[in-house]
C-alpha positions in Angstrom: -9.9 -10.1 16.5 -11.5 -12.8 14.2 -9.3 -13.8 11.2 -11.2 -14.8 8.1 -9.6 -17.1 5.5 -10.6 -18.8 2.3 -12.3 -21.6 4.2 -14.8 -19.1 5.5 -15.8 -17.8 2.1 -17.7 -20.5 0.1 -18.0 -20.8 -3.7 -16.4 -19.1 -6.6 -15.9 -15.4 -5.8 -18.0 -12.8 -7.5 -19.7 -15.5 -9.7 -21.9 -13.8 -12.4 -20.6 -10.3 -11.5 -18.4 -7.8 -13.4 -15.7 -5.9 -11.7 -14.7 -2.5 -13.2 -11.2 -1.4 -12.1 -10.7 2.3 -12.6 -6.9 2.9 -13.0 -4.2 0.5 -13.9 -1.2 1.6 -11.7 0.4 -0.2 -8.7 -2.8 -1.7 -7.2 -5.0 -1.5 -10.2 -2.9 -3.8 -12.3 -2.2 -6.3 -9.7 -5.8 -6.6 -8.5 -7.2 -6.7 -12.1 -4.9 -9.6 -13.0 -5.6 -11.5 -9.7 -9.3 -11.1 -10.3 -9.0 -12.4 -13.9 -6.9 -15.4 -12.7 -9.6 -16.1 -10.1 -12.2 -16.4 -12.9 -13.8 -13.0 -12.3 -15.1 -11.0 -15.3 -12.9 -7.8 -15.3 -13.1 -4.6 -17.2 -10.6 -1.7 -16.8 -11.5 1.9 -17.1 -8.9 4.3 -18.4 -8.6 7.6 -20.2 -8.5 7.5 -23.9 -4.8 8.4 -24.1 -3.7 6.6 -21.0 -0.3 4.9 -21.5 -1.6 1.9 -19.5 -4.1 1.0 -22.1 -1.7 -1.1 -24.2 -0.4 -2.9 -21.1 -3.9 -3.9 -20.0 -5.0 -5.0 -23.4 -1.9 -7.1 -23.8 -3.0 -9.1 -20.8 -6.3 -9.8 -22.5 -8.4 -7.4 -20.3 -11.2 -5.4 -21.8 -10.4 -1.7 -21.6 -13.0 1.1 -21.9 -13.4 4.7 -20.9 -14.0 5.3 -17.1 -17.7 6.3 -17.4 -18.5 3.2 -19.4 -16.6 1.0 -16.9 -18.6 2.6 -14.1 -21.8 1.7 -15.9 -20.7 -1.9 -16.5 -19.4 -2.9 -13.1 -21.4 -4.6 -10.4 -18.4 -3.7 -8.3 -16.6 -0.4 -9.3 -13.1 -0.4 -7.7 -11.3 2.9 -7.4 -7.6 2.3 -8.0 -6.4 5.9 -8.8 -4.3 8.2 -6.5 -6.2 9.9 -3.6 -5.8 13.3 -5.3 -7.4 12.1 -8.6 -10.3 10.3 -6.9 -12.7 13.2 -6.2 -12.9 14.3 -9.8 -13.1 10.7 -11.1 -16.0 10.0 -8.8 -17.8 13.2 -9.4 -17.4 13.2 -13.2 -17.2 9.5 -14.3 -18.6 7.3 -11.5 -21.6 9.1 -9.9 -23.5 9.8 -13.1 -23.1 6.2 -14.5 -22.8 3.7 -11.6 -25.9 1.5 -11.2 -28.0 1.5 -8.1 -27.2 -1.3 -5.7 -23.7 -1.8 -7.3 -20.8 -1.7 -4.9 -18.2 1.2 -4.9 -14.9 -0.3 -3.6 -12.0 1.6 -2.1 -8.5 0.0 -1.7 -7.6 2.4 1.1 -9.8 4.6 3.4 -8.2 8.0 2.9 -10.8 9.5 0.7 -13.6 8.3 2.9 -12.0 9.1 6.2 -11.2 12.7 5.3 -14.3 13.4 3.2 -12.5 14.1 -0.2 -15.0 11.8 -1.9 -18.7 11.6 -1.3 -20.0 8.4 -2.7 -23.2 8.6 -4.8 -26.4 7.6 -3.1 -28.0 4.1 -3.6 -24.8 2.0 -3.8 -22.9 -0.1 -1.4 -19.6 1.4 -0.2 -16.9 -1.0 0.8 -13.2 -1.1 1.5 -10.8 -4.0 0.8 -7.2 -3.0 1.7 -4.3 -5.3 0.9 -1.4 -4.9 3.4 1.3 -4.3 0.9 2.1 -2.8 -2.5 0.5 -4.1 -5.7 3.7 -5.6 -7.0 4.0 -7.8 -4.0 0.3 -8.7 -4.1 0.6 -10.0 -7.6 3.9 -11.8 -6.9 2.5 -13.6 -3.9 -0.6 -14.6 -5.8 1.3 -16.1 -8.7 3.4 -18.0 -6.2 0.2 -19.4 -4.7 0.1 -17.2 -1.7 -1.2 -13.8 -0.9 -1.0 -10.7 1.3 -3.1 -10.2 4.4 -5.8 -7.5 4.1 -8.5 -5.6 6.0 -12.0 -4.8 4.9 -14.8 -2.5 6.1 -18.4 -1.9 5.2 -19.2 1.8 5.1 -22.6 1.5 3.6 -24.8 -1.6 2.9 -27.7 -0.7 0.6 -28.1 -4.2 -1.0 -27.8 -6.2 2.1 -24.9 -8.2 0.5 -22.0 -5.6 0.9 -20.1 -7.7 3.4 -20.4 -10.8 1.1 -19.1 -8.7 -1.8 -16.2 -7.5 0.2 -15.2 -11.0 1.3 -15.5 -12.5 -2.2 -13.5 -9.6 -3.7 -10.7 -10.1 -1.0 -10.7 -13.8 -1.8 -10.4 -13.2 -5.5 -7.4 -11.0 -5.2 -5.7 -13.5 -2.8 -5.9 -11.7 0.6 -8.1 -14.5 2.1 -5.3 -17.0 1.4 -3.4 -15.4 4.3 -6.1 -13.7 6.5 -8.7 -10.9 6.5 -9.4 -8.6 9.3 -12.7 -6.7 9.7 -12.2 -3.1 10.7 -13.5 0.4 10.1 -12.5 2.9 7.4 -11.2 5.2 10.1 -9.1 2.6 11.8 -7.6 1.3 8.6 -6.7 4.8 7.5 -5.2 6.0 10.7 -3.1 2.9 11.3 -1.8 2.9 7.8 -0.8 6.5 7.7 0.8 6.3 11.2 2.7 3.2 10.3 4.0 4.6 7.1 5.2 7.9 8.8 6.5 6.5 12.1 7.8 3.0 11.2 7.7 1.6 7.6 9.0 4.5 5.7 9.5 7.7 7.7 11.0 5.9 10.7 13.1 3.3 9.0 14.6 5.6 6.5 15.5 8.3 9.0 17.0 5.6 11.3 19.2 4.3 8.4 20.3 7.8 7.5 21.0 8.8 11.1 23.1 5.6 11.6 25.0 6.1 8.4 25.8 9.8 9.1 26.9 9.0 12.6 29.5 6.6 11.4 30.8 8.7 8.4 31.0 11.8 10.7 33.1 9.7 13.1 35.5 8.9 10.3 34.4 5.5 9.2 34.3 4.5 5.5 31.0 5.4 3.8 30.8 2.1 1.9 31.1 0.0 5.1 28.6 2.2 6.9 26.2 1.6 3.9 26.5 -2.1 4.2 26.1 -2.2 7.9 23.2 0.3 8.3 21.2 -0.4 5.1 22.3 -3.4 3.1 22.0 -5.8 6.1 18.6 -4.5 7.2 16.7 -7.0 5.1 18.4 -9.9 6.9 17.0 -8.7 10.2 13.6 -7.9 8.7 13.4 -11.3 7.1 14.2 -13.0 10.5 11.5 -10.9 12.2 9.0 -11.7 9.4 9.7 -15.5 9.7 10.0 -15.9 13.5 8.8 -12.7 15.2 10.9 -10.4 17.2 11.6 -13.0 20.0 12.5 -15.6 17.3 14.8 -13.2 15.6 16.6 -12.6 18.9 17.1 -16.3 19.3 18.9 -16.5 16.0 21.4 -13.7 16.2 24.7 -13.4 17.9 25.1 -13.0 21.7 26.9 -9.7 21.1 24.0 -8.4 18.8 21.5 -9.5 21.3 23.2 -7.8 24.3 23.5 -4.6 22.3 19.7 -4.8 21.5 18.7 -5.3 25.0 21.0 -2.7 26.6 21.1 0.1 24.0 18.0 -0.1 21.9 15.8 1.9 24.3 18.4 4.7 24.1 17.8 5.1 20.4 14.0 4.7 20.5 13.4 6.3 23.9 10.8 8.5 25.5 11.3 11.4 23.2 10.8 9.2 20.1 7.6 7.8 21.6 6.4 11.2 22.4 7.0 12.3 18.8 5.1 9.2 17.6 2.1 10.1 19.7 2.1 13.6 18.2 2.3 12.1 14.7 -0.7 9.9 15.4 -2.7 12.8 16.8 -2.0 14.7 13.6 -3.3 11.8 11.6 -6.4 11.5 13.8 -7.3 15.1 13.9 -6.8 15.7 10.1 -3.7 17.9 10.3 -1.7 15.5 8.1 -4.4 15.1 5.6 -4.9 18.9 5.3 -1.1 19.4 4.9 -1.0 16.8 2.2 -3.9 18.0 0.3 -2.8 21.6 0.5 0.6 20.7 -0.9 -1.0 18.7 -3.7 -3.2 21.7 -4.7 0.0 23.8 -5.0 1.7 21.3 -7.2 3.7 19.5 -4.4 6.4 22.2 -3.8 7.2 21.0 -0.2 7.4 17.3 -1.3 9.5 18.1 -4.3 11.9 20.2 -2.3 12.3 17.5 0.4 13.0 14.9 -2.3 15.6 17.0 -3.9 17.4 17.4 -0.6 17.2 13.7 0.1 18.7 12.8 -3.3 21.7 14.9 -2.5 22.6 12.9 0.7 26.0 11.1 0.7 24.2 7.7 1.3 22.5 8.0 -2.1 25.7 8.5 -3.9 27.3 5.6 -2.1 24.3 3.4 -2.9 24.4 4.3 -6.6 28.1 3.6 -6.8 27.8 0.2 -5.1 24.9 -0.8 -7.3 26.9 0.0 -10.4 29.8 -2.1 -9.2 27.5 -5.0 -8.4 25.8 -4.7 -11.8 29.1 -4.7 -13.6 30.3 -7.7 -11.6 27.3 -9.7 -12.9 28.2 -8.8 -16.4 25.5 -6.3 -16.9 25.7 -4.0 -19.9 25.0 -0.3 -20.3 
């Protein structure tokens, strides 16, 4: 796969164009600020009573109502949650966006599962940073960035690819590397990785390890430190040196345990379950479940979160954080 970097994208990004960011949450704020700092003319579209208006204005960014932002933008970037996107596009974007402008998505879910139908006569592109908005902004300010992927869903103007690349450069993704893909592949990989590895897999592995130790009579505090607190040390080594490089930098005892016991934890049954999770992402089962729960007010999600908050590991974590805060002289 070809990796595109800043060297491959000539000139000042989006020169002479206005980007309208609709929404000012996790990704919206980070991308608006990165665009501004890259010299791009940015306007943010928000509801009249949005609590984010003051925060955006304090950063010197022009704030208008969403329909007005859609009419102003040469690039209209959707930075609202997936469940809010269909109504926003239908009511605010489609009636006002100018022909040959670009409608930009930061994630492919709405396009992949058809919850949003883009208006005719506009480019449809996706630029997806590989990480949360907070980290995207932090890395940008530090002079770095996050990798990202991009896709061209519709090219009316003949310049959609150029627009996507320049946008990615302006938010800092091209500082690290850009990967061209499709909306379907980005969405399916992203959802699967969240469920099986980055969130669902990691959290369940931590909890299972913690519970196993506590049920065997070990102190919960020590189990917490070993199964959760030290995780970032391993992850940082993997990030810096790769899996093989991490293995070169750990103790012989840890290495031997990894090589001889790891496959017993993540074995054939886990891999079979992963394949089933991926199939549910690909055939739309997961999206249908998610959207159904959202339509009902998220009862399944709220119930699951309540149960998770009652786990012993959460109480231990809260107690240890309080002790650490007090030891640093933190006040109430």
